[in-house]
Biopython code that builds the backbone (N, CA, C, O; Angstrom):
import numpy as np
from Bio.PDB.StructureBuilder import StructureBuilder

atoms = [
    (1, "UNK", "N", (-26.317, 6.900, -5.934)),
    (1, "UNK", "CA", (-25.066, 6.935, -5.212)),
    (1, "UNK", "C", (-23.902, 6.554, -6.123)),
    (1, "UNK", "O", (-22.805, 7.099, -5.998)),
    (2, "UNK", "N", (-24.147, 5.608, -7.048)),
    (2, "UNK", "CA", (-23.101, 5.197, -7.977)),
    (2, "UNK", "C", (-22.576, 6.383, -8.781)),
    (2, "UNK", "O", (-21.366, 6.559, -8.921)),
    (3, "UNK", "N", (-23.500, 7.200, -9.311)),
    (3, "UNK", "CA", (-23.073, 8.351, -10.112)),
    (3, "UNK", "C", (-22.252, 9.327, -9.286)),
    (3, "UNK", "O", (-21.249, 9.859, -9.761)),
    (4, "UNK", "N", (-22.672, 9.560, -8.063)),
    (4, "UNK", "CA", (-21.923, 10.470, -7.206)),
    (4, "UNK", "C", (-20.499, 9.966, -7.012)),
    (4, "UNK", "O", (-19.547, 10.734, -7.154)),
    (5, "UNK", "N", (-20.343, 8.692, -6.691)),
    (5, "UNK", "CA", (-19.011, 8.129, -6.484)),
    (5, "UNK", "C", (-18.186, 8.162, -7.772)),
    (5, "UNK", "O", (-16.995, 8.472, -7.742)),
    (6, "UNK", "N", (-18.815, 7.846, -8.890)),
    (6, "UNK", "CA", (-18.122, 7.882, -10.173)),
    (6, "UNK", "C", (-17.591, 9.288, -10.468)),
    (6, "UNK", "O", (-16.432, 9.452, -10.850)),
    (7, "UNK", "N", (-18.432, 10.279, -10.292)),
    (7, "UNK", "CA", (-18.031, 11.654, -10.585)),
    (7, "UNK", "C", (-16.987, 12.168, -9.591)),
    (7, "UNK", "O", (-16.049, 12.864, -9.979)),
    (8, "UNK", "N", (-17.148, 11.830, -8.331)),
    (8, "UNK", "CA", (-16.161, 12.258, -7.338)),
    (8, "UNK", "C", (-14.818, 11.588, -7.578)),
    (8, "UNK", "O", (-13.771, 12.210, -7.402)),
    (9, "UNK", "N", (-14.844, 10.321, -7.980)),
    (9, "UNK", "CA", (-13.596, 9.624, -8.294)),
    (9, "UNK", "C", (-12.884, 10.285, -9.473)),
    (9, "UNK", "O", (-11.656, 10.263, -9.557)),
    (10, "UNK", "N", (-13.660, 10.871, -10.380)),
    (10, "UNK", "CA", (-13.091, 11.585, -11.522)),
    (10, "UNK", "C", (-12.769, 13.045, -11.161)),
    (10, "UNK", "O", (-12.482, 13.864, -12.034)),
    (11, "UNK", "N", (-12.825, 13.349, -9.862)),
    (11, "UNK", "CA", (-12.443, 14.643, -9.298)),
    (11, "UNK", "C", (-13.383, 15.783, -9.667)),
    (11, "UNK", "O", (-12.956, 16.923, -9.849)),
    (12, "UNK", "N", (-14.678, 15.456, -9.776)),
    (12, "UNK", "CA", (-15.688, 16.478, -9.989)),
    (12, "UNK", "C", (-16.420, 16.700, -8.679)),
    (12, "UNK", "O", (-16.659, 15.761, -7.919)),
    (13, "UNK", "N", (-16.771, 17.947, -8.426)),
    (13, "UNK", "CA", (-17.555, 18.275, -7.238)),
    (13, "UNK", "C", (-19.008, 17.871, -7.490)),
    (13, "UNK", "O", (-19.554, 18.135, -8.561)),
    (14, "UNK", "N", (-19.621, 17.239, -6.514)),
    (14, "UNK", "CA", (-20.996, 16.750, -6.650)),
    (14, "UNK", "C", (-21.827, 17.254, -5.478)),
    (14, "UNK", "O", (-21.404, 17.185, -4.324)),
    (15, "UNK", "N", (-23.003, 17.756, -5.786)),
    (15, "UNK", "CA", (-23.998, 18.083, -4.768)),
    (15, "UNK", "C", (-25.178, 17.171, -5.051)),
    (15, "UNK", "O", (-25.857, 17.319, -6.067)),
    (16, "UNK", "N", (-25.419, 16.226, -4.152)),
    (16, "UNK", "CA", (-26.494, 15.258, -4.312)),
    (16, "UNK", "C", (-27.711, 15.767, -3.537)),
    (16, "UNK", "O", (-27.673, 15.879, -2.312)),
    (17, "UNK", "N", (-28.785, 16.073, -4.258)),
    (17, "UNK", "CA", (-29.990, 16.592, -3.617)),
    (17, "UNK", "C", (-30.890, 15.496, -3.072)),
    (17, "UNK", "O", (-31.893, 15.781, -2.419)),
    (18, "UNK", "N", (-30.533, 14.231, -3.340)),
    (18, "UNK", "CA", (-31.299, 13.119, -2.797)),
    (18, "UNK", "C", (-32.351, 12.617, -3.769)),
    (18, "UNK", "O", (-32.446, 13.082, -4.904)),
    (19, "UNK", "N", (-33.148, 11.647, -3.294)),
    (19, "UNK", "CA", (-34.155, 11.030, -4.161)),
    (19, "UNK", "C", (-35.433, 11.869, -4.268)),
    (19, "UNK", "O", (-35.793, 12.605, -3.350)),
    (20, "UNK", "N", (-36.093, 11.738, -5.395)),
    (20, "UNK", "CA", (-37.421, 12.348, -5.619)),
    (20, "UNK", "C", (-37.436, 13.835, -5.263)),
    (20, "UNK", "O", (-38.291, 14.300, -4.510)),
    (21, "UNK", "N", (-36.480, 14.562, -5.816)),
    (21, "UNK", "CA", (-36.352, 15.995, -5.535)),
    (21, "UNK", "C", (-37.510, 16.746, -6.188)),
    (21, "UNK", "O", (-37.730, 16.613, -7.392)),
    (22, "UNK", "N", (-38.246, 17.529, -5.412)),
    (22, "UNK", "CA", (-39.307, 18.341, -6.017)),
    (22, "UNK", "C", (-38.718, 19.318, -7.042)),
    (22, "UNK", "O", (-37.613, 19.828, -6.859)),
    (23, "UNK", "N", (-39.455, 19.569, -8.105)),
    (23, "UNK", "CA", (-38.965, 20.455, -9.166)),
    (23, "UNK", "C", (-38.556, 21.823, -8.626)),
    (23, "UNK", "O", (-37.534, 22.375, -9.036)),
    (24, "UNK", "N", (-39.347, 22.365, -7.715)),
    (24, "UNK", "CA", (-39.050, 23.691, -7.167)),
    (24, "UNK", "C", (-37.701, 23.699, -6.452)),
    (24, "UNK", "O", (-36.940, 24.659, -6.569)),
    (25, "UNK", "N", (-37.409, 22.639, -5.719)),
    (25, "UNK", "CA", (-36.130, 22.543, -5.016)),
    (25, "UNK", "C", (-34.980, 22.419, -6.009)),
    (25, "UNK", "O", (-33.940, 23.056, -5.840)),
    (26, "UNK", "N", (-35.162, 21.603, -7.041)),
    (26, "UNK", "CA", (-34.124, 21.448, -8.063)),
    (26, "UNK", "C", (-33.803, 22.788, -8.706)),
    (26, "UNK", "O", (-32.634, 23.152, -8.835)),
    (27, "UNK", "N", (-34.822, 23.516, -9.105)),
    (27, "UNK", "CA", (-34.616, 24.814, -9.749)),
    (27, "UNK", "C", (-33.946, 25.786, -8.786)),
    (27, "UNK", "O", (-32.982, 26.458, -9.153)),
    (28, "UNK", "N", (-34.448, 25.865, -7.563)),
    (28, "UNK", "CA", (-33.892, 26.796, -6.569)),
    (28, "UNK", "C", (-32.415, 26.502, -6.300)),
    (28, "UNK", "O", (-31.585, 27.411, -6.292)),
    (29, "UNK", "N", (-32.096, 25.225, -6.080)),
    (29, "UNK", "CA", (-30.704, 24.858, -5.808)),
    (29, "UNK", "C", (-29.809, 25.133, -7.014)),
    (29, "UNK", "O", (-28.678, 25.593, -6.860)),
    (30, "UNK", "N", (-30.314, 24.854, -8.207)),
    (30, "UNK", "CA", (-29.513, 25.087, -9.411)),
    (30, "UNK", "C", (-29.275, 26.576, -9.635)),
    (30, "UNK", "O", (-28.176, 26.970, -10.027)),
    (31, "UNK", "N", (-30.275, 27.399, -9.397)),
    (31, "UNK", "CA", (-30.093, 28.851, -9.529)),
    (31, "UNK", "C", (-29.078, 29.336, -8.504)),
    (31, "UNK", "O", (-28.200, 30.136, -8.829)),
    (32, "UNK", "N", (-29.191, 28.860, -7.272)),
    (32, "UNK", "CA", (-28.274, 29.288, -6.208)),
    (32, "UNK", "C", (-26.842, 28.815, -6.443)),
    (32, "UNK", "O", (-25.896, 29.562, -6.190)),
    (33, "UNK", "N", (-26.674, 27.591, -6.920)),
    (33, "UNK", "CA", (-25.339, 26.986, -7.044)),
    (33, "UNK", "C", (-24.697, 27.184, -8.412)),
    (33, "UNK", "O", (-23.474, 27.112, -8.530)),
    (34, "UNK", "N", (-25.492, 27.431, -9.441)),
    (34, "UNK", "CA", (-25.011, 27.604, -10.814)),
    (34, "UNK", "C", (-24.066, 26.473, -11.240)),
    (34, "UNK", "O", (-22.904, 26.725, -11.555)),
    (35, "UNK", "N", (-24.554, 25.241, -11.250)),
    (35, "UNK", "CA", (-23.695, 24.110, -11.607)),
    (35, "UNK", "C", (-23.302, 24.139, -13.077)),
    (35, "UNK", "O", (-23.993, 24.722, -13.911)),
    (36, "UNK", "N", (-22.185, 23.503, -13.373)),
    (36, "UNK", "CA", (-21.749, 23.363, -14.757)),
    (36, "UNK", "C", (-22.509, 22.270, -15.472)),
    (36, "UNK", "O", (-22.525, 22.230, -16.703)),
    (37, "UNK", "N", (-23.142, 21.379, -14.722)),
    (37, "UNK", "CA", (-23.904, 20.271, -15.281)),
    (37, "UNK", "C", (-24.909, 19.809, -14.238)),
    (37, "UNK", "O", (-24.596, 19.718, -13.051)),
    (38, "UNK", "N", (-26.123, 19.519, -14.699)),
    (38, "UNK", "CA", (-27.141, 18.928, -13.832)),
    (38, "UNK", "C", (-27.344, 17.502, -14.315)),
    (38, "UNK", "O", (-27.590, 17.266, -15.497)),
    (39, "UNK", "N", (-27.237, 16.546, -13.384)),
    (39, "UNK", "CA", (-27.429, 15.135, -13.695)),
    (39, "UNK", "C", (-28.663, 14.657, -12.934)),
    (39, "UNK", "O", (-28.724, 14.745, -11.708)),
    (40, "UNK", "N", (-29.637, 14.152, -13.676)),
    (40, "UNK", "CA", (-30.844, 13.599, -13.071)),
    (40, "UNK", "C", (-30.792, 12.090, -13.274)),
    (40, "UNK", "O", (-30.640, 11.603, -14.394)),
    (41, "UNK", "N", (-30.920, 11.364, -12.177)),
    (41, "UNK", "CA", (-30.854, 9.910, -12.212)),
    (41, "UNK", "C", (-32.142, 9.331, -11.668)),
    (41, "UNK", "O", (-32.690, 9.828, -10.684)),
    (42, "UNK", "N", (-32.626, 8.276, -12.310)),
    (42, "UNK", "CA", (-33.886, 7.670, -11.890)),
    (42, "UNK", "C", (-33.720, 6.167, -11.730)),
    (42, "UNK", "O", (-33.088, 5.512, -12.560)),
    (43, "UNK", "N", (-34.280, 5.633, -10.678)),
    (43, "UNK", "CA", (-34.274, 4.192, -10.464)),
    (43, "UNK", "C", (-35.687, 3.649, -10.303)),
    (43, "UNK", "O", (-35.870, 2.466, -10.015)),
    (44, "UNK", "N", (-36.692, 4.511, -10.487)),
    (44, "UNK", "CA", (-38.052, 4.124, -10.149)),
    (44, "UNK", "C", (-38.926, 3.743, -11.330)),
    (44, "UNK", "O", (-40.064, 3.315, -11.134)),
    (45, "UNK", "N", (-38.424, 3.887, -12.558)),
    (45, "UNK", "CA", (-39.206, 3.497, -13.724)),
    (45, "UNK", "C", (-40.099, 4.580, -14.297)),
    (45, "UNK", "O", (-40.718, 4.378, -15.341)),
    (46, "UNK", "N", (-40.178, 5.732, -13.631)),
    (46, "UNK", "CA", (-40.956, 6.822, -14.227)),
    (46, "UNK", "C", (-40.096, 8.069, -14.413)),
    (46, "UNK", "O", (-40.598, 9.193, -14.375)),
    (47, "UNK", "N", (-38.796, 7.858, -14.613)),
    (47, "UNK", "CA", (-37.875, 8.960, -14.842)),
    (47, "UNK", "C", (-38.188, 9.760, -16.091)),
    (47, "UNK", "O", (-37.933, 10.963, -16.147)),
    (48, "UNK", "N", (-38.740, 9.095, -17.090)),
    (48, "UNK", "CA", (-39.112, 9.792, -18.323)),
    (48, "UNK", "C", (-40.116, 10.899, -18.019)),
    (48, "UNK", "O", (-39.928, 12.039, -18.446)),
    (49, "UNK", "N", (-41.159, 10.580, -17.301)),
    (49, "UNK", "CA", (-42.183, 11.569, -16.971)),
    (49, "UNK", "C", (-41.636, 12.637, -16.027)),
    (49, "UNK", "O", (-41.872, 13.829, -16.225)),
    (50, "UNK", "N", (-40.908, 12.207, -15.007)),
    (50, "UNK", "CA", (-40.307, 13.158, -14.071)),
    (50, "UNK", "C", (-39.321, 14.064, -14.798)),
    (50, "UNK", "O", (-39.268, 15.268, -14.549)),
    (51, "UNK", "N", (-38.539, 13.470, -15.704)),
    (51, "UNK", "CA", (-37.541, 14.232, -16.440)),
    (51, "UNK", "C", (-38.150, 15.283, -17.344)),
    (51, "UNK", "O", (-37.655, 16.409, -17.407)),
    (52, "UNK", "N", (-39.212, 14.933, -18.041)),
    (52, "UNK", "CA", (-39.874, 15.911, -18.913)),
    (52, "UNK", "C", (-40.401, 17.094, -18.108)),
    (52, "UNK", "O", (-40.302, 18.243, -18.539)),
    (53, "UNK", "N", (-40.954, 16.808, -16.953)),
    (53, "UNK", "CA", (-41.471, 17.874, -16.097)),
    (53, "UNK", "C", (-40.321, 18.750, -15.577)),
    (53, "UNK", "O", (-40.421, 19.977, -15.567)),
    (54, "UNK", "N", (-39.234, 18.107, -15.147)),
    (54, "UNK", "CA", (-38.109, 18.853, -14.583)),
    (54, "UNK", "C", (-37.403, 19.704, -15.641)),
    (54, "UNK", "O", (-37.053, 20.854, -15.377)),
    (55, "UNK", "N", (-37.196, 19.150, -16.824)),
    (55, "UNK", "CA", (-36.473, 19.924, -17.849)),
    (55, "UNK", "C", (-37.299, 21.119, -18.301)),
    (55, "UNK", "O", (-36.748, 22.168, -18.636)),
    (56, "UNK", "N", (-38.610, 20.964, -18.311)),
    (56, "UNK", "CA", (-39.469, 22.104, -18.663)),
    (56, "UNK", "C", (-39.267, 23.241, -17.668)),
    (56, "UNK", "O", (-39.161, 24.404, -18.057)),
    (57, "UNK", "N", (-39.215, 22.900, -16.385)),
    (57, "UNK", "CA", (-38.998, 23.929, -15.347)),
    (57, "UNK", "C", (-37.599, 24.530, -15.436)),
    (57, "UNK", "O", (-37.428, 25.742, -15.304)),
    (58, "UNK", "N", (-36.594, 23.672, -15.663)),
    (58, "UNK", "CA", (-35.222, 24.178, -15.768)),
    (58, "UNK", "C", (-35.072, 25.105, -16.965)),
    (58, "UNK", "O", (-34.487, 26.180, -16.839)),
    (59, "UNK", "N", (-35.589, 24.709, -18.121)),
    (59, "UNK", "CA", (-35.447, 25.515, -19.333)),
    (59, "UNK", "C", (-36.274, 26.790, -19.280)),
    (59, "UNK", "O", (-35.960, 27.749, -19.984)),
    (60, "UNK", "N", (-37.325, 26.827, -18.462)),
    (60, "UNK", "CA", (-38.147, 28.026, -18.312)),
    (60, "UNK", "C", (-37.516, 29.048, -17.373)),
    (60, "UNK", "O", (-37.998, 30.174, -17.256)),
    (61, "UNK", "N", (-36.441, 28.652, -16.707)),
    (61, "UNK", "CA", (-35.745, 29.542, -15.774)),
    (61, "UNK", "C", (-34.567, 30.173, -16.516)),
    (61, "UNK", "O", (-33.628, 29.467, -16.884)),
    (62, "UNK", "N", (-34.598, 31.486, -16.741)),
    (62, "UNK", "CA", (-33.563, 32.119, -17.569)),
    (62, "UNK", "C", (-32.129, 31.789, -17.153)),
    (62, "UNK", "O", (-31.268, 31.600, -18.013)),
    (63, "UNK", "N", (-31.862, 31.718, -15.856)),
    (63, "UNK", "CA", (-30.499, 31.444, -15.388)),
    (63, "UNK", "C", (-30.047, 30.033, -15.725)),
    (63, "UNK", "O", (-28.848, 29.752, -15.699)),
    (64, "UNK", "N", (-30.973, 29.142, -16.041)),
    (64, "UNK", "CA", (-30.646, 27.732, -16.280)),
    (64, "UNK", "C", (-30.931, 27.288, -17.714)),
    (64, "UNK", "O", (-30.725, 26.125, -18.061)),
    (65, "UNK", "N", (-31.397, 28.198, -18.529)),
    (65, "UNK", "CA", (-31.835, 27.844, -19.874)),
    (65, "UNK", "C", (-30.744, 27.180, -20.706)),
    (65, "UNK", "O", (-31.044, 26.374, -21.587)),
    (66, "UNK", "N", (-29.482, 27.508, -20.438)),
    (66, "UNK", "CA", (-28.380, 26.952, -21.226)),
    (66, "UNK", "C", (-27.499, 25.978, -20.442)),
    (66, "UNK", "O", (-26.505, 25.483, -20.973)),
    (67, "UNK", "N", (-27.848, 25.700, -19.199)),
    (67, "UNK", "CA", (-27.068, 24.771, -18.380)),
    (67, "UNK", "C", (-27.202, 23.363, -18.950)),
    (67, "UNK", "O", (-28.320, 22.904, -19.185)),
    (68, "UNK", "N", (-26.088, 22.666, -19.177)),
    (68, "UNK", "CA", (-26.195, 21.278, -19.641)),
    (68, "UNK", "C", (-26.915, 20.412, -18.603)),
    (68, "UNK", "O", (-26.624, 20.476, -17.409)),
    (69, "UNK", "N", (-27.857, 19.604, -19.087)),
    (69, "UNK", "CA", (-28.624, 18.710, -18.222)),
    (69, "UNK", "C", (-28.664, 17.344, -18.893)),
    (69, "UNK", "O", (-28.972, 17.237, -20.080)),
    (70, "UNK", "N", (-28.352, 16.301, -18.131)),
    (70, "UNK", "CA", (-28.438, 14.929, -18.632)),
    (70, "UNK", "C", (-29.338, 14.124, -17.701)),
    (70, "UNK", "O", (-29.529, 14.474, -16.536)),
    (71, "UNK", "N", (-29.878, 13.052, -18.238)),
    (71, "UNK", "CA", (-30.749, 12.176, -17.452)),
    (71, "UNK", "C", (-30.375, 10.735, -17.745)),
    (71, "UNK", "O", (-29.966, 10.400, -18.857)),
    (72, "UNK", "N", (-30.519, 9.891, -16.744)),
    (72, "UNK", "CA", (-30.216, 8.489, -16.957)),
    (72, "UNK", "C", (-30.826, 7.603, -15.898)),
    (72, "UNK", "O", (-31.410, 8.065, -14.918)),
    (73, "UNK", "N", (-30.669, 6.314, -16.131)),
    (73, "UNK", "CA", (-31.178, 5.327, -15.194)),
    (73, "UNK", "C", (-32.368, 4.590, -15.767)),
    (73, "UNK", "O", (-32.459, 4.364, -16.974)),
    (74, "UNK", "N", (-33.267, 4.224, -14.891)),
    (74, "UNK", "CA", (-34.476, 3.506, -15.302)),
    (74, "UNK", "C", (-35.547, 4.545, -15.628)),
    (74, "UNK", "O", (-36.265, 5.022, -14.748)),
    (75, "UNK", "N", (-35.634, 4.879, -16.902)),
    (75, "UNK", "CA", (-36.514, 5.959, -17.334)),
    (75, "UNK", "C", (-37.919, 5.474, -17.667)),
    (75, "UNK", "O", (-38.835, 6.284, -17.807)),
    (76, "UNK", "N", (-38.096, 4.179, -17.793)),
    (76, "UNK", "CA", (-39.399, 3.593, -18.072)),
    (76, "UNK", "C", (-39.402, 2.167, -17.567)),
    (76, "UNK", "O", (-38.389, 1.676, -17.069)),
    (77, "UNK", "N", (-40.533, 1.501, -17.693)),
    (77, "UNK", "CA", (-40.615, 0.136, -17.184)),
    (77, "UNK", "C", (-40.338, -0.910, -18.259)),
    (77, "UNK", "O", (-40.237, -2.098, -17.952)),
    (78, "UNK", "N", (-40.213, -0.483, -19.513)),
    (78, "UNK", "CA", (-40.038, -1.446, -20.598)),
    (78, "UNK", "C", (-38.641, -1.505, -21.178)),
    (78, "UNK", "O", (-38.462, -2.057, -22.264)),
    (79, "UNK", "N", (-37.659, -0.970, -20.511)),
    (79, "UNK", "CA", (-36.306, -0.978, -21.042)),
    (79, "UNK", "C", (-36.049, 0.217, -21.942)),
    (79, "UNK", "O", (-36.923, 1.067, -22.110)),
    (80, "UNK", "N", (-34.848, 0.291, -22.527)),
    (80, "UNK", "CA", (-34.487, 1.418, -23.391)),
    (80, "UNK", "C", (-35.477, 1.596, -24.542)),
    (80, "UNK", "O", (-35.996, 0.625, -25.094)),
    (81, "UNK", "N", (-35.723, 2.853, -24.885)),
    (81, "UNK", "CA", (-36.701, 3.181, -25.911)),
    (81, "UNK", "C", (-36.199, 4.380, -26.711)),
    (81, "UNK", "O", (-36.120, 5.482, -26.167)),
    (82, "UNK", "N", (-35.854, 4.198, -27.996)),
    (82, "UNK", "CA", (-35.347, 5.303, -28.810)),
    (82, "UNK", "C", (-36.319, 6.483, -28.912)),
    (82, "UNK", "O", (-35.881, 7.633, -28.950)),
    (83, "UNK", "N", (-37.609, 6.223, -28.956)),
    (83, "UNK", "CA", (-38.582, 7.320, -29.031)),
    (83, "UNK", "C", (-38.584, 8.141, -27.747)),
    (83, "UNK", "O", (-38.692, 9.366, -27.790)),
    (84, "UNK", "N", (-38.466, 7.473, -26.616)),
    (84, "UNK", "CA", (-38.410, 8.179, -25.333)),
    (84, "UNK", "C", (-37.141, 9.023, -25.270)),
    (84, "UNK", "O", (-37.174, 10.173, -24.831)),
    (85, "UNK", "N", (-36.020, 8.447, -25.710)),
    (85, "UNK", "CA", (-34.759, 9.190, -25.723)),
    (85, "UNK", "C", (-34.877, 10.437, -26.585)),
    (85, "UNK", "O", (-34.422, 11.514, -26.200)),
    (86, "UNK", "N", (-35.492, 10.284, -27.757)),
    (86, "UNK", "CA", (-35.674, 11.424, -28.654)),
    (86, "UNK", "C", (-36.523, 12.504, -27.976)),
    (86, "UNK", "O", (-36.187, 13.687, -28.036)),
    (87, "UNK", "N", (-37.617, 12.098, -27.336)),
    (87, "UNK", "CA", (-38.507, 13.058, -26.674)),
    (87, "UNK", "C", (-37.772, 13.818, -25.569)),
    (87, "UNK", "O", (-37.957, 15.026, -25.417)),
    (88, "UNK", "N", (-36.945, 13.120, -24.804)),
    (88, "UNK", "CA", (-36.186, 13.777, -23.731)),
    (88, "UNK", "C", (-35.163, 14.754, -24.301)),
    (88, "UNK", "O", (-35.005, 15.857, -23.777)),
    (89, "UNK", "N", (-34.477, 14.367, -25.353)),
    (89, "UNK", "CA", (-33.500, 15.270, -25.979)),
    (89, "UNK", "C", (-34.214, 16.467, -26.611)),
    (89, "UNK", "O", (-33.735, 17.596, -26.510)),
    (90, "UNK", "N", (-35.341, 16.229, -27.253)),
    (90, "UNK", "CA", (-36.096, 17.316, -27.869)),
    (90, "UNK", "C", (-36.605, 18.300, -26.814)),
    (90, "UNK", "O", (-36.749, 19.492, -27.088)),
    (91, "UNK", "N", (-36.874, 17.801, -25.616)),
    (91, "UNK", "CA", (-37.350, 18.657, -24.531)),
    (91, "UNK", "C", (-36.242, 19.517, -23.936)),
    (91, "UNK", "O", (-36.524, 20.507, -23.261)),
    (92, "UNK", "N", (-34.976, 19.148, -24.179)),
    (92, "UNK", "CA", (-33.889, 19.992, -23.683)),
    (92, "UNK", "C", (-32.753, 19.296, -22.986)),
    (92, "UNK", "O", (-31.810, 19.958, -22.552)),
    (93, "UNK", "N", (-32.804, 17.967, -22.859)),
    (93, "UNK", "CA", (-31.685, 17.248, -22.258)),
    (93, "UNK", "C", (-30.538, 17.164, -23.264)),
    (93, "UNK", "O", (-30.770, 16.962, -24.456)),
    (94, "UNK", "N", (-29.325, 17.314, -22.795)),
    (94, "UNK", "CA", (-28.146, 17.192, -23.654)),
    (94, "UNK", "C", (-27.828, 15.741, -23.978)),
    (94, "UNK", "O", (-27.315, 15.440, -25.055)),
    (95, "UNK", "N", (-28.130, 14.852, -23.057)),
    (95, "UNK", "CA", (-27.866, 13.426, -23.277)),
    (95, "UNK", "C", (-28.822, 12.613, -22.422)),
    (95, "UNK", "O", (-29.307, 13.065, -21.384)),
    (96, "UNK", "N", (-29.077, 11.387, -22.897)),
    (96, "UNK", "CA", (-29.949, 10.446, -22.194)),
    (96, "UNK", "C", (-29.186, 9.133, -22.073)),
    (96, "UNK", "O", (-28.692, 8.598, -23.065)),
    (97, "UNK", "N", (-29.096, 8.621, -20.851)),
    (97, "UNK", "CA", (-28.397, 7.370, -20.578)),
    (97, "UNK", "C", (-29.394, 6.398, -19.962)),
    (97, "UNK", "O", (-29.977, 6.681, -18.915)),
    (98, "UNK", "N", (-29.590, 5.247, -20.614)),
    (98, "UNK", "CA", (-30.596, 4.290, -20.124)),
    (98, "UNK", "C", (-29.992, 2.982, -19.655)),
    (98, "UNK", "O", (-30.528, 1.911, -19.939)),
    (99, "UNK", "N", (-28.896, 3.058, -18.947)),
    (99, "UNK", "CA", (-28.369, 1.859, -18.320)),
    (99, "UNK", "C", (-27.483, 0.998, -19.191)),
    (99, "UNK", "O", (-27.276, -0.179, -18.896)),
    (100, "UNK", "N", (-26.965, 1.564, -20.247)),
    (100, "UNK", "CA", (-26.034, 0.813, -21.078)),
    (100, "UNK", "C", (-24.698, 0.612, -20.387)),
    (100, "UNK", "O", (-24.309, 1.397, -19.522)),
    (101, "UNK", "N", (-24.013, -0.428, -20.769)),
    (101, "UNK", "CA", (-22.719, -0.754, -20.168)),
    (101, "UNK", "C", (-21.717, 0.395, -20.300)),
    (101, "UNK", "O", (-20.876, 0.590, -19.422)),
    (102, "UNK", "N", (-21.805, 1.158, -21.401)),
    (102, "UNK", "CA", (-20.862, 2.237, -21.650)),
    (102, "UNK", "C", (-21.305, 3.577, -21.064)),
    (102, "UNK", "O", (-20.592, 4.571, -21.202)),
    (103, "UNK", "N", (-22.453, 3.620, -20.422)),
    (103, "UNK", "CA", (-22.971, 4.888, -19.920)),
    (103, "UNK", "C", (-22.003, 5.634, -19.003)),
    (103, "UNK", "O", (-21.822, 6.837, -19.195)),
    (104, "UNK", "N", (-21.371, 4.995, -18.019)),
    (104, "UNK", "CA", (-20.440, 5.756, -17.166)),
    (104, "UNK", "C", (-19.312, 6.402, -17.969)),
    (104, "UNK", "O", (-18.982, 7.568, -17.750)),
    (105, "UNK", "N", (-18.728, 5.659, -18.886)),
    (105, "UNK", "CA", (-17.654, 6.222, -19.711)),
    (105, "UNK", "C", (-18.180, 7.342, -20.597)),
    (105, "UNK", "O", (-17.509, 8.359, -20.778)),
    (106, "UNK", "N", (-19.375, 7.163, -21.149)),
    (106, "UNK", "CA", (-19.958, 8.189, -22.017)),
    (106, "UNK", "C", (-20.286, 9.456, -21.234)),
    (106, "UNK", "O", (-20.120, 10.560, -21.752)),
    (107, "UNK", "N", (-20.748, 9.312, -19.994)),
    (107, "UNK", "CA", (-21.017, 10.477, -19.164)),
    (107, "UNK", "C", (-19.724, 11.227, -18.874)),
    (107, "UNK", "O", (-19.681, 12.452, -18.988)),
    (108, "UNK", "N", (-18.680, 10.512, -18.504)),
    (108, "UNK", "CA", (-17.400, 11.172, -18.226)),
    (108, "UNK", "C", (-16.844, 11.839, -19.484)),
    (108, "UNK", "O", (-16.261, 12.920, -19.397)),
    (109, "UNK", "N", (-17.011, 11.221, -20.634)),
    (109, "UNK", "CA", (-16.551, 11.820, -21.894)),
    (109, "UNK", "C", (-17.343, 13.095, -22.193)),
    (109, "UNK", "O", (-16.777, 14.088, -22.652)),
    (110, "UNK", "N", (-18.632, 13.064, -21.936)),
    (110, "UNK", "CA", (-19.448, 14.254, -22.142)),
    (110, "UNK", "C", (-18.970, 15.389, -21.241)),
    (110, "UNK", "O", (-18.839, 16.530, -21.683)),
    (111, "UNK", "N", (-18.714, 15.069, -19.994)),
    (111, "UNK", "CA", (-18.230, 16.097, -19.058)),
    (111, "UNK", "C", (-16.894, 16.652, -19.532)),
    (111, "UNK", "O", (-16.676, 17.863, -19.502)),
    (112, "UNK", "N", (-16.007, 15.779, -19.966)),
    (112, "UNK", "CA", (-14.699, 16.231, -20.460)),
    (112, "UNK", "C", (-14.830, 17.120, -21.686)),
    (112, "UNK", "O", (-13.966, 17.962, -21.932)),
    (113, "UNK", "N", (-15.907, 16.944, -22.468)),
    (113, "UNK", "CA", (-16.098, 17.719, -23.693)),
    (113, "UNK", "C", (-16.751, 19.077, -23.420)),
    (113, "UNK", "O", (-16.801, 19.926, -24.311)),
    (114, "UNK", "N", (-17.246, 19.289, -22.208)),
    (114, "UNK", "CA", (-17.843, 20.574, -21.890)),
    (114, "UNK", "C", (-16.773, 21.657, -21.889)),
    (114, "UNK", "O", (-15.602, 21.359, -21.650)),
    (115, "UNK", "N", (-17.145, 22.895, -22.148)),
    (115, "UNK", "CA", (-16.155, 23.986, -22.097)),
    (115, "UNK", "C", (-15.406, 23.985, -20.769)),
    (115, "UNK", "O", (-15.968, 23.613, -19.739)),
    (116, "UNK", "N", (-14.164, 24.393, -20.790)),
    (116, "UNK", "CA", (-13.324, 24.334, -19.589)),
    (116, "UNK", "C", (-13.880, 25.185, -18.466)),
    (116, "UNK", "O", (-13.549, 24.952, -17.303)),
    (117, "UNK", "N", (-14.713, 26.163, -18.777)),
    (117, "UNK", "CA", (-15.303, 26.987, -17.719)),
    (117, "UNK", "C", (-16.437, 26.265, -17.015)),
    (117, "UNK", "O", (-16.985, 26.763, -16.032)),
    (118, "UNK", "N", (-16.789, 25.090, -17.520)),
    (118, "UNK", "CA", (-17.876, 24.305, -16.950)),
    (118, "UNK", "C", (-17.298, 23.073, -16.283)),
    (118, "UNK", "O", (-16.457, 22.387, -16.864)),
    (119, "UNK", "N", (-17.742, 22.786, -15.066)),
    (119, "UNK", "CA", (-17.331, 21.557, -14.401)),
    (119, "UNK", "C", (-18.551, 20.917, -13.779)),
    (119, "UNK", "O", (-19.548, 21.590, -13.522)),
    (120, "UNK", "N", (-18.479, 19.617, -13.535)),
    (120, "UNK", "CA", (-19.633, 18.933, -12.954)),
    (120, "UNK", "C", (-19.715, 19.207, -11.475)),
    (120, "UNK", "O", (-20.624, 18.716, -10.806)),
]
sb = StructureBuilder()
sb.init_structure("model")
sb.init_model(0)
sb.init_chain("A")
sb.init_seg("    ")
for serial, (resi, resn, name, xyz) in enumerate(atoms, 1):
    if name == "N":
        sb.init_residue(resn, " ", resi, " ")
    sb.init_atom(name, np.array(xyz, "f"), 0.0, 1.0, " ", f" {name:<3s}", serial, name[0])
structure = sb.get_structure()
């Protein structure tokens, strides 16, 4: 909910699909809506595993292969991990945010840096 409010306050349109979105629903909604950015947020400690599975499905879908996708939140149970971040980026995420104090500002900066034809 925090991310939704942050993005809406920055005047970006947000479609929140809710918690624990099945991969098929995420892909279907993204194909139908053609978002400028997909943000995956995790609070459950297994976001790393969920994220790897989701990005594989998103990148395998031709209409979404180039859509910017970021992930953040509680991605594991042991705190931030550079190797996990690398694995997520290598799998196709544009950015990984693991709860750092600057994450909200960095997310907004990333959105601002996207091409003008892309909006969140």
